LUMSE-897275 format. One record per residue (C-alpha): x, z negated, y negated; residue number from 1. Coordinates in steps of 0.25 Angstrom, whole numbers, plus 5000, padded with zeros to 4 digits. Example, Ala and Ser with C-alpha at 12.3 -4.5 7.8 and 13.67 -1.06 7.14 Angstrom:
REM LUMSE-897275
SITE     u     w     v   nr
SITE  5049  4969  5018    1
SITE  5055  4971  5004    2
REM end
This chain:
REM LUMSE-897275
SITE     u     w     v   nr
SITE  5000  5000  5000    1
SITE  5004  5003  4986    2
SITE  4999  4993  4975    3
SITE  4999  4996  4960    4
SITE  4991  4992  4948    5
SITE  4985  5002  4939    6
SITE  4977  4999  4926    7
SITE  4964  5006  4923    8
SITE  4960  5002  4909    9
SITE  4945  5000  4906   10
SITE  4947  5005  4892   11
SITE  4958  5013  4886   12
SITE  4972  5006  4884   13
SITE  4971  5009  4869   14
SITE  4958  5001  4868   15
SITE  4964  4989  4877   16
SITE  4976  4988  4868   17
SITE  4968  4989  4855   18
SITE  4959  4977  4860   19
SITE  4969  4968  4867   20
SITE  4982  4970  4859   21
SITE  4977  4962  4847   22
SITE  4971  4951  4856   23
SITE  4985  4951  4863   24
SITE  4992  4949  4850   25
SITE  4983  4937  4846   26
SITE  4985  4931  4859   27
SITE  5000  4932  4858   28
SITE  4999  4926  4844   29
SITE  4992  4914  4849   30
SITE  5002  4912  4860   31
SITE  5013  4913  4849   32
SITE  5006  4903  4840   33
SITE  5003  4894  4852   34
SITE  4988  4894  4851   35
SITE  4980  4887  4861   36
SITE  4974  4897  4871   37
SITE  4983  4908  4868   38
SITE  4987  4910  4883   39
SITE  4972  4911  4887   40
SITE  4969  4921  4876   41
SITE  4981  4929  4881   42
SITE  4977  4929  4895   43
SITE  4963  4933  4892   44
SITE  4967  4945  4884   45
SITE  4976  4949  4895   46
SITE  4965  4948  4905   47
SITE  4956  4956  4896   48
SITE  4967  4967  4895   49
SITE  4969  4967  4910   50
SITE  4954  4969  4912   51
SITE  4954  4980  4902   52
SITE  4966  4987  4909   53
SITE  4959  4986  4922   54
SITE  4971  4984  4932   55
SITE  4969  4990  4946   56
SITE  4977  4987  4958   57
SITE  4980  5000  4966   58
SITE  4983  5001  4981   59
SITE  4988  5015  4984   60
SITE  4988  5021  4998   61
SITE  5000  5031  4999   62
SITE  5005  5040  5010   63
SITE  5020  5043  5010   64
SITE  5025  5057  5008   65
SITE  5035  5064  5017   66
SITE  5049  5069  5012   67
SITE  5050  5084  5012   68
SITE  5063  5089  5020   69
SITE  5067  5103  5020   70
SITE  5074  5109  5032   71
SITE  5081  5122  5027   72
SITE  5086  5132  5038   73
SITE  5096  5142  5034   74
SITE  5091  5156  5040   75
SITE  5101  5165  5033   76
SITE  5109  5176  5040   77
SITE  5122  5168  5040   78
SITE  5115  5158  5049   79
SITE  5115  5168  5060   80
SITE  5130  5167  5061   81
SITE  5134  5161  5074   82
SITE  5126  5149  5079   83
SITE  5121  5145  5066   84
SITE  5106  5150  5068   85
SITE  5106  5142  5081   86
SITE  5112  5130  5075   87
SITE  5102  5131  5064   88
SITE  5090  5132  5073   89
SITE  5094  5120  5081   90
SITE  5097  5111  5069   91
SITE  5083  5115  5063   92
SITE  5075  5112  5075   93
SITE  5082  5098  5077   94
SITE  5081  5095  5062   95
SITE  5066  5098  5062   96
SITE  5064  5089  5074   97
SITE  5072  5077  5068   98
SITE  5065  5079  5054   99
SITE  5051  5079  5061  100
SITE  5054  5064  5066  101
SITE  5053  5059  5051  102
SITE  5039  5059  5046  103
SITE  5043  5056  5032  104
SITE  5049  5070  5031  105
SITE  5041  5083  5029  106
SITE  5051  5094  5034  107
SITE  5051  5108  5029  108
SITE  5059  5119  5036  109
SITE  5063  5131  5028  110
SITE  5071  5143  5033  111
SITE  5080  5150  5022  112
SITE  5090  5161  5020  113
SITE  5081  5172  5025  114
SITE  5074  5177  5012  115
SITE  5068  5190  5013  116
SITE  5074  5193  4999  117
SITE  5087  5201  5001  118
SITE  5094  5193  4990  119
SITE  5091  5180  4996  120
SITE  5093  5185  5010  121
SITE  5108  5186  5007  122
SITE  5109  5171  5003  123
SITE  5106  5158  5010  124
SITE  5096  5152  5000  125
SITE  5092  5138  5006  126
SITE  5090  5131  4993  127
SITE  5079  5141  4989  128
SITE  5072  5138  5001  129
SITE  5074  5123  4999  130
SITE  5068  5123  4985  131
SITE  5056  5131  4991  132
SITE  5054  5120  5001  133
SITE  5053  5109  4991  134
SITE  5046  5116  4981  135
SITE  5033  5108  4983  136
SITE  5040  5095  4986  137
SITE  5043  5084  4975  138
SITE  5058  5080  4974  139
SITE  5054  5066  4979  140
SITE  5049  5071  4992  141
SITE  5061  5080  4996  142
SITE  5067  5073  5007  143
SITE  5079  5083  5008  144
SITE  5083  5096  5015  145
SITE  5091  5100  5027  146
SITE  5098  5114  5027  147
SITE  5102  5120  5040  148
SITE  5112  5131  5035  149
SITE  5126  5137  5036  150
SITE  5129  5132  5022  151
SITE  5130  5146  5016  152
SITE  5119  5143  5006  153
SITE  5118  5152  4993  154
SITE  5108  5145  4984  155
SITE  5114  5131  4983  156
SITE  5109  5125  4970  157
SITE  5120  5123  4960  158
SITE  5115  5109  4956  159
SITE  5119  5099  4967  160
SITE  5109  5088  4969  161
SITE  5097  5096  4964  162
SITE  5090  5093  4977  163
SITE  5083  5080  4977  164
SITE  5085  5076  4992  165
SITE  5096  5077  5002  166
SITE  5100  5091  5007  167
SITE  5107  5092  5020  168
SITE  5114  5104  5025  169
SITE  5116  5106  5040  170
SITE  5127  5118  5041  171
SITE  5127  5127  5053  172
SITE  5139  5135  5058  173
SITE  5153  5129  5060  174
SITE  5164  5124  5051  175
SITE  5175  5133  5057  176
SITE  5168  5147  5054  177
SITE  5176  5159  5050  178
SITE  5172  5171  5042  179
SITE  5179  5183  5036  180
SITE  5172  5189  5024  181
SITE  5175  5202  5015  182
SITE  5168  5204  5002  183
SITE  5169  5212  4989  184
SITE  5174  5205  4977  185
SITE  5174  5217  4967  186
SITE  5164  5228  4971  187
SITE  5159  5237  4959  188
SITE  5144  5242  4960  189
SITE  5148  5256  4955  190
SITE  5159  5266  4958  191
SITE  5162  5280  4954  192
SITE  5160  5290  4965  193
SITE  5174  5295  4970  194
SITE  5181  5285  4963  195
SITE  5188  5272  4968  196
SITE  5181  5259  4967  197
SITE  5189  5246  4966  198
SITE  5183  5234  4974  199
SITE  5189  5221  4979  200
SITE  5186  5213  4991  201
SITE  5190  5200  4998  202
SITE  5191  5195  5012  203
SITE  5190  5180  5016  204
SITE  5191  5173  5029  205
SITE  5187  5158  5031  206
SITE  5199  5157  5040  207
SITE  5208  5159  5029  208
SITE  5221  5167  5030  209
SITE  5227  5178  5021  210
SITE  5228  5190  5031  211
SITE  5225  5205  5030  212
SITE  5211  5210  5034  213
SITE  5207  5225  5037  214
SITE  5195  5230  5029  215
SITE  5187  5242  5032  216
SITE  5182  5249  5020  217
SITE  5169  5257  5021  218
SITE  5161  5265  5011  219
SITE  5147  5269  5014  220
SITE  5149  5266  5029  221
SITE  5162  5274  5030  222
SITE  5175  5268  5032  223
SITE  5185  5272  5021  224
SITE  5197  5263  5023  225
SITE  5203  5251  5028  226
SITE  5209  5240  5019  227
SITE  5217  5227  5021  228
SITE  5214  5214  5013  229
SITE  5220  5200  5013  230
SITE  5211  5189  5016  231
SITE  5206  5181  5004  232
SITE  5212  5192  4994  233
SITE  5204  5201  4985  234
SITE  5207  5215  4989  235
SITE  5205  5228  4981  236
SITE  5199  5241  4987  237
SITE  5196  5255  4981  238
SITE  5184  5263  4986  239
SITE  5180  5277  4983  240
SITE  5165  5278  4980  241
SITE  5160  5289  4988  242
SITE  5146  5292  4984  243
SITE  5137  5290  4972  244
SITE  5126  5280  4975  245
SITE  5127  5268  4984  246
SITE  5140  5266  4992  247
SITE  5143  5255  5001  248
SITE  5157  5250  5002  249
SITE  5160  5241  5014  250
SITE  5172  5232  5018  251
SITE  5173  5226  5031  252
SITE  5183  5217  5039  253
SITE  5184  5214  5054  254
SITE  5178  5201  5059  255
SITE  5188  5190  5063  256
SITE  5187  5181  5076  257
SITE  5178  5170  5074  258
SITE  5171  5175  5062  259
SITE  5157  5170  5060  260
SITE  5151  5183  5054  261
SITE  5155  5197  5051  262
SITE  5144  5200  5041  263
SITE  5154  5197  5029  264
SITE  5165  5205  5036  265
SITE  5161  5217  5027  266
SITE  5156  5218  5013  267
SITE  5150  5230  5005  268
SITE  5149  5234  4991  269
SITE  5138  5243  4986  270
SITE  5144  5253  4976  271
SITE  5136  5263  4968  272
SITE  5144  5276  4967  273
SITE  5143  5283  4953  274
SITE  5147  5297  4951  275
SITE  5156  5300  4940  276
SITE  5150  5310  4930  277
SITE  5147  5323  4937  278
SITE  5153  5335  4931  279
SITE  5144  5347  4929  280
SITE  5147  5361  4924  281
SITE  5135  5368  4919  282
SITE  5137  5383  4916  283
SITE  5126  5390  4909  284
SITE  5126  5405  4909  285
SITE  5118  5406  4896  286
SITE  5110  5398  4887  287
SITE  5096  5396  4892  288
SITE  5085  5386  4891  289
SITE  5088  5379  4904  290
SITE  5103  5377  4900  291
SITE  5100  5364  4892  292
SITE  5092  5359  4904  293
SITE  5104  5358  4913  294
SITE  5113  5353  4901  295
SITE  5103  5342  4897  296
SITE  5101  5337  4911  297
SITE  5116  5336  4914  298
SITE  5120  5330  4901  299
SITE  5109  5319  4903  300
SITE  5115  5315  4916  301
SITE  5126  5304  4913  302
SITE  5133  5307  4926  303
SITE  5135  5322  4923  304
SITE  5147  5327  4914  305
SITE  5142  5341  4910  306
SITE  5150  5353  4907  307
SITE  5141  5364  4901  308
SITE  5145  5378  4898  309
SITE  5135  5389  4893  310
SITE  5140  5404  4893  311
SITE  5136  5408  4879  312
SITE  5145  5420  4878  313
SITE  5148  5427  4891  314
SITE  5159  5438  4892  315
SITE  5150  5450  4890  316
SITE  5146  5445  4876  317
SITE  5159  5448  4869  318
SITE  5157  5451  4855  319
SITE  5171  5451  4850  320
SITE  5171  5437  4843  321
SITE  5184  5430  4844  322
SITE  5184  5419  4854  323
SITE  5190  5409  4843  324
SITE  5177  5412  4834  325
SITE  5167  5408  4845  326
SITE  5162  5394  4846  327
SITE  5160  5395  4861  328
SITE  5168  5388  4871  329
SITE  5175  5397  4882  330
SITE  5170  5394  4896  331
SITE  5182  5387  4903  332
SITE  5179  5394  4916  333
SITE  5193  5391  4923  334
SITE  5193  5377  4919  335
SITE  5179  5374  4924  336
SITE  5178  5383  4937  337
SITE  5193  5382  4941  338
SITE  5200  5370  4936  339
SITE  5189  5360  4935  340
SITE  5178  5365  4944  341
SITE  5180  5354  4954  342
SITE  5177  5344  4943  343
SITE  5163  5348  4942  344
SITE  5152  5342  4951  345
SITE  5142  5353  4948  346
SITE  5142  5367  4942  347
SITE  5129  5373  4936  348
SITE  5128  5387  4933  349
SITE  5116  5388  4924  350
SITE  5111  5403  4923  351
SITE  5125  5407  4924  352
SITE  5129  5422  4927  353
SITE  5142  5428  4930  354
SITE  5147  5435  4917  355
SITE  5162  5434  4919  356
SITE  5162  5420  4913  357
SITE  5167  5415  4926  358
SITE  5178  5423  4933  359
SITE  5172  5428  4947  360
SITE  5182  5419  4954  361
SITE  5177  5407  4948  362
SITE  5163  5408  4955  363
SITE  5171  5407  4968  364
SITE  5177  5394  4963  365
SITE  5163  5389  4960  366
SITE  5159  5392  4974  367
SITE  5171  5385  4980  368
SITE  5168  5373  4971  369
SITE  5154  5372  4978  370
SITE  5160  5374  4992  371
SITE  5169  5362  4989  372
SITE  5158  5353  4985  373
SITE  5154  5357  4971  374
SITE  5140  5359  4965  375
SITE  5134  5371  4959  376
SITE  5120  5373  4953  377
SITE  5115  5387  4949  378
SITE  5104  5387  4939  379
SITE  5100  5401  4940  380
SITE  5093  5410  4930  381
SITE  5090  5425  4929  382
SITE  5105  5428  4929  383
SITE  5106  5423  4943  384
SITE  5098  5435  4948  385
SITE  5106  5445  4939  386
SITE  5118  5453  4941  387
SITE  5127  5442  4935  388
SITE  5122  5432  4945  389
SITE  5132  5422  4949  390
SITE  5127  5425  4963  391
SITE  5136  5438  4962  392
SITE  5149  5430  4961  393
SITE  5157  5422  4971  394
SITE  5148  5410  4968  395
SITE  5138  5417  4978  396
SITE  5144  5408  4990  397
SITE  5139  5396  4983  398
SITE  5125  5400  4979  399
SITE  5113  5396  4987  400
SITE  5105  5408  4984  401
SITE  5107  5422  4979  402
SITE  5098  5429  4969  403
SITE  5089  5441  4973  404
SITE  5089  5446  4958  405
SITE  5074  5443  4957  406
SITE  5069  5433  4946  407
SITE  5055  5427  4947  408
SITE  5050  5424  4933  409
SITE  5036  5418  4934  410
SITE  5030  5404  4932  411
SITE  5032  5395  4944  412
SITE  5033  5380  4948  413
SITE  5046  5376  4954  414
SITE  5042  5369  4967  415
SITE  5050  5361  4978  416
SITE  5052  5367  4991  417
SITE  5049  5359  5004  418
SITE  5064  5357  5004  419
SITE  5064  5353  4990  420
SITE  5053  5342  4992  421
SITE  5063  5335  5001  422
SITE  5076  5338  4994  423
SITE  5081  5327  4985  424
SITE  5084  5336  4974  425
SITE  5070  5340  4972  426
SITE  5062  5330  4980  427
SITE  5051  5323  4972  428
SITE  5054  5330  4959  429
SITE  5043  5326  4949  430
SITE  5031  5335  4949  431
SITE  5035  5342  4962  432
SITE  5024  5335  4970  433
SITE  5012  5343  4965  434
SITE  5008  5357  4967  435
SITE  5011  5364  4958  436
SITE  5023  5355  4954  437
SITE  5021  5347  4942  438
SITE  5031  5354  4933  439
SITE  5032  5366  4924  440
SITE  5034  5380  4929  441
SITE  5047  5389  4929  442
SITE  5047  5404  4927  443
SITE  5060  5410  4933  444
SITE  5066  5409  4947  445
SITE  5078  5417  4952  446
SITE  5075  5423  4966  447
SITE  5086  5421  4977  448
SITE  5087  5425  4991  449
SITE  5090  5417  5004  450
SITE  5094  5403  4997  451
SITE  5103  5394  5004  452
SITE  5102  5379  5004  453
SITE  5089  5372  5000  454
SITE  5078  5377  4991  455
SITE  5072  5365  4985  456
SITE  5063  5372  4974  457
SITE  5056  5385  4974  458
SITE  5051  5394  4963  459
SITE  5041  5405  4963  460
SITE  5037  5412  4976  461
SITE  5045  5401  4983  462
SITE  5058  5406  4978  463
SITE  5070  5396  4978  464
SITE  5071  5389  4965  465
SITE  5081  5378  4968  466
SITE  5091  5379  4979  467
SITE  5101  5368  4984  468
SITE  5113  5372  4993  469
SITE  5126  5366  4999  470
SITE  5138  5375  4999  471
SITE  5150  5369  5006  472
SITE  5152  5356  5000  473
SITE  5145  5359  4987  474
SITE  5131  5361  4983  475
SITE  5124  5372  4975  476
SITE  5110  5372  4968  477
SITE  5103  5384  4963  478
SITE  5091  5383  4953  479
SITE  5085  5397  4952  480
SITE  5078  5396  4939  481
SITE  5082  5393  4925  482
SITE  5069  5387  4921  483
SITE  5071  5373  4923  484
SITE  5072  5370  4908  485
SITE  5056  5372  4908  486
SITE  5055  5359  4914  487
SITE  5064  5352  4905  488
SITE  5057  5358  4893  489
SITE  5043  5353  4898  490
SITE  5037  5366  4901  491
SITE  5024  5364  4908  492
SITE  5027  5350  4910  493
SITE  5042  5351  4913  494
SITE  5048  5347  4926  495
SITE  5058  5338  4933  496
SITE  5070  5347  4928  497
SITE  5079  5335  4926  498
SITE  5077  5329  4940  499
SITE  5078  5342  4946  500
SITE  5091  5347  4939  501
SITE  5097  5333  4941  502
SITE  5095  5332  4956  503
SITE  5100  5346  4958  504
SITE  5113  5343  4950  505
SITE  5115  5330  4957  506
SITE  5112  5336  4971  507
SITE  5122  5347  4969  508
SITE  5132  5335  4965  509
SITE  5129  5328  4978  510
SITE  5121  5316  4973  511
SITE  5119  5308  4986  512
SITE  5104  5305  4982  513
SITE  5101  5319  4982  514
SITE  5106  5323  4996  515
SITE  5096  5329  5005  516
SITE  5101  5321  5017  517
SITE  5103  5307  5013  518
SITE  5102  5293  5020  519
SITE  5102  5281  5011  520
SITE  5098  5266  5013  521
SITE  5098  5254  5005  522
SITE  5093  5239  5006  523
SITE  5082  5233  4999  524
SITE  5082  5218  5001  525
SITE  5083  5218  5016  526
SITE  5076  5231  5019  527
SITE  5085  5243  5022  528
SITE  5079  5256  5016  529
SITE  5083  5270  5021  530
SITE  5081  5283  5014  531
SITE  5084  5297  5020  532
SITE  5084  5310  5012  533
SITE  5083  5322  5021  534
SITE  5077  5336  5021  535
SITE  5072  5334  5036  536
SITE  5058  5330  5040  537
SITE  5062  5318  5048  538
SITE  5076  5312  5047  539
SITE  5073  5302  5059  540
SITE  5075  5287  5059  541
SITE  5087  5279  5052  542
SITE  5097  5272  5060  543
SITE  5101  5258  5054  544
SITE  5112  5249  5059  545
SITE  5111  5235  5053  546
SITE  5123  5226  5048  547
SITE  5123  5219  5062  548
SITE  5123  5232  5070  549
SITE  5109  5233  5074  550
SITE  5102  5247  5074  551
SITE  5089  5250  5068  552
SITE  5080  5263  5067  553
SITE  5073  5265  5054  554
SITE  5062  5275  5053  555
SITE  5062  5284  5041  556
SITE  5049  5289  5035  557
SITE  5047  5300  5025  558
SITE  5045  5294  5011  559
SITE  5045  5308  5003  560
SITE  5050  5322  5006  561
SITE  5064  5321  5011  562
SITE  5065  5306  5011  563
SITE  5063  5297  5022  564
SITE  5064  5281  5021  565
SITE  5064  5269  5030  566
SITE  5067  5254  5028  567
SITE  5069  5242  5037  568
SITE  5069  5227  5034  569
SITE  5082  5221  5039  570
SITE  5088  5207  5040  571
SITE  5102  5210  5039  572
SITE  5111  5210  5027  573
SITE  5122  5221  5027  574
SITE  5125  5235  5029  575
SITE  5116  5245  5036  576
SITE  5120  5258  5042  577
SITE  5109  5269  5042  578
SITE  5109  5282  5048  579
SITE  5100  5294  5049  580
SITE  5104  5307  5056  581
SITE  5118  5310  5051  582
SITE  5117  5301  5038  583
SITE  5121  5287  5037  584
SITE  5119  5276  5026  585
SITE  5123  5262  5023  586
SITE  5114  5252  5016  587
SITE  5116  5237  5013  588
SITE  5104  5228  5015  589
SITE  5103  5215  5008  590
SITE  5113  5209  4998  591
SITE  5127  5215  4998  592
SITE  5137  5205  5003  593
SITE  5127  5194  5004  594
SITE  5131  5180  5002  595
SITE  5124  5176  5015  596
SITE  5136  5183  5023  597
SITE  5147  5181  5013  598
SITE  5151  5168  5018  599
SITE  5144  5165  5032  600
SITE  5153  5153  5035  601
SITE  5145  5140  5036  602
SITE  5148  5129  5026  603
SITE  5145  5115  5022  604
SITE  5151  5116  5008  605
SITE  5141  5124  5001  606
SITE  5129  5114  5003  607
SITE  5137  5102  5002  608
SITE  5138  5099  4987  609
SITE  5123  5101  4986  610
SITE  5119  5093  4998  611
SITE  5128  5081  4995  612
SITE  5122  5081  4981  613
SITE  5109  5078  4987  614
SITE  5113  5068  4996  615
SITE  5113  5077  5008  616
SITE  5124  5082  5017  617
SITE  5130  5095  5023  618
SITE  5135  5095  5038  619
SITE  5137  5105  5049  620
SITE  5127  5106  5060  621
SITE  5138  5109  5071  622
SITE  5150  5100  5074  623
SITE  5163  5105  5077  624
SITE  5160  5107  5092  625
SITE  5148  5116  5087  626
SITE  5137  5106  5091  627
SITE  5125  5104  5082  628
SITE  5125  5090  5075  629
SITE  5112  5087  5067  630
SITE  5113  5075  5058  631
SITE  5102  5064  5059  632
SITE  5090  5064  5049  633
SITE  5088  5051  5041  634
SITE  5076  5048  5031  635
SITE  5082  5041  5019  636
SITE  5077  5036  5005  637
SITE  5080  5043  4993  638
SITE  5091  5034  4989  639
SITE  5098  5033  5002  640
SITE  5109  5042  5008  641
SITE  5105  5055  5014  642
SITE  5116  5059  5023  643
SITE  5126  5052  5033  644
SITE  5136  5056  5043  645
SITE  5126  5061  5054  646
SITE  5113  5060  5046  647
SITE  5105  5066  5035  648
SITE  5095  5059  5026  649
SITE  5082  5064  5021  650
SITE  5075  5057  5010  651
SITE  5061  5051  5011  652
SITE  5051  5051  5000  653
SITE  5043  5039  4993  654
SITE  5032  5048  4989  655
SITE  5018  5046  4994  656
SITE  5004  5052  4992  657
SITE  4993  5043  4987  658
SITE  4981  5042  4997  659
SITE  4972  5031  4991  660
SITE  4971  5020  4981  661
SITE  4964  5007  4981  662
SITE  4960  5001  4967  663
SITE  4958  4986  4964  664
SITE  4955  4983  4950  665
SITE  4961  4970  4946  666
SITE  4951  4966  4935  667
SITE  4939  4972  4941  668
SITE  4927  4965  4946  669
SITE  4924  4950  4945  670
SITE  4939  4946  4946  671
SITE  4943  4953  4933  672
SITE  4930  4948  4926  673
SITE  4933  4934  4930  674
SITE  4947  4934  4926  675
SITE  4944  4940  4912  676
SITE  4932  4930  4910  677
SITE  4942  4918  4914  678
SITE  4952  4922  4904  679
SITE  4942  4924  4893  680
SITE  4935  4911  4897  681
SITE  4948  4903  4897  682
SITE  4952  4909  4883  683
SITE  4938  4905  4878  684
SITE  4938  4891  4884  685
SITE  4952  4889  4878  686
SITE  4948  4894  4864  687
SITE  4935  4885  4864  688
SITE  4943  4872  4865  689
REM end
């Protein structure tokens, strides 16, 4: 029983004070002056005050509350090393059985470390789970927490002692574990394609030493070199960035005997390759409306260095004016097409015709340039079908189609062919999905015969309009109309001239994203997404090899013409190998070089400062012989010690819940009336004498 006294005044306290304080003052004055009956008057006034204050004796019936104890179980991937998972399961079952014997404890078991979020999956976040467990519990009822973990916890609060009860950590694993680790110390996010990229890395070994270790260096899954590094020392390495876009640089070392995990025996760096400014040579055979369209497009692209020449005064227009009096620049044919032709990534002939500006031999140089890996685009006009066509030069070997001499001049809508609907250069062009296409008409098409390569756009009467072809190591494109400028001027609503021209130019310069046959993959959270570009109707399933070596098959479904996609949810962080047909790709799922695997050696040192600040303890579950040794559990008061040599303490709470209250008024009924009348009567009697 819990006894207490409460006051429930019959009138407000202000009125009681206003009426009784003057009387109390008079009584005190009588006592000071030693008046007869002063003590009786004081007692009478006090009895009246108590009667008005109405004191009540309360008897509370309370039920004691339980202390809440959290049992936090580490289920992170580092717990799968060795026999840690088995040791954890056995310890948790025994702890639950022991805690169940204490009725004063409310035990809450929570598993942590397997968050569905990728950024958290890479870390062991036990304290976040602990905070969630006690979110609805007042601090006075928290009895403590027991963590079963390997000690590699990544969200330990910086303020030691912020937990209001003892925290005990039981560490899995062994004290003599060994692990070797390799990791990047300096790894830039971006690099110039074809240029060396400087990186540094370091190898550590818990066994110590200062020996030399062989390191395998791979780029995008292919071994490029072997390096040697000293343990514990920062080692520089230079890598040539091979491709634009995402590149995966991997370093790996061999496992050593007794090593607990080989997960961190390799490390990766994701480097986005950036091309240096692409050099484009644009040669316009004559001034025309479409010339500025090409120039504006190429000048607006920050990644393109443009060299543009327009033939304003061909050789046949000789009028006897001295050269030194002309404001024109002589066309540097030898410098461009002999000495520096290999420096250009793309050559564009815009309505160009052979008029002895270029020596006939130079056309052969251009054809060889294409064979050796260069890119050539022919933006043809009426001159391509005439007698001075460049098709009548040694350049013929590089051209994908020859003119018949005919020109169709009538309004038509450029349309995508069935091949063009799949080809990445023309696929999904804005306005191509309707019939007729939602763009303006053109009015001229140069007729060609027996085109080679892929016809991706067609003109009137299904004649080829845009042809893309491969010649040797290089590529050639041919646009058989000079009317694309109508789109840029907004004629009949305009059209996607910028997107079309840019894609054509970048396909010719071998932009990876525009390859017809391409396999890519990337990780989104813990999901592996696969994308396959292809010109075929069915590329088949994708083959996946997980970081642990397990093989999976992922079905690829058509998402749009020429694109097939598939995805699979994974539970492993690391590098995945994807294959489809003859193509392969690499993708990293989860955080790069996750902290969860950076240092998998179990430790008691990370949690010790925080645990000891709360009055708790940190100890290993296994002794030197490998046998599990659980400490005893002892309920303790809030002011007592919470740990000992072979025991851990959990605090009990003094909180309770009120069930019922019995009220006994002290001045209620006849007793209160009799006491009040006796006091007043005694005072009256004494005053009457």
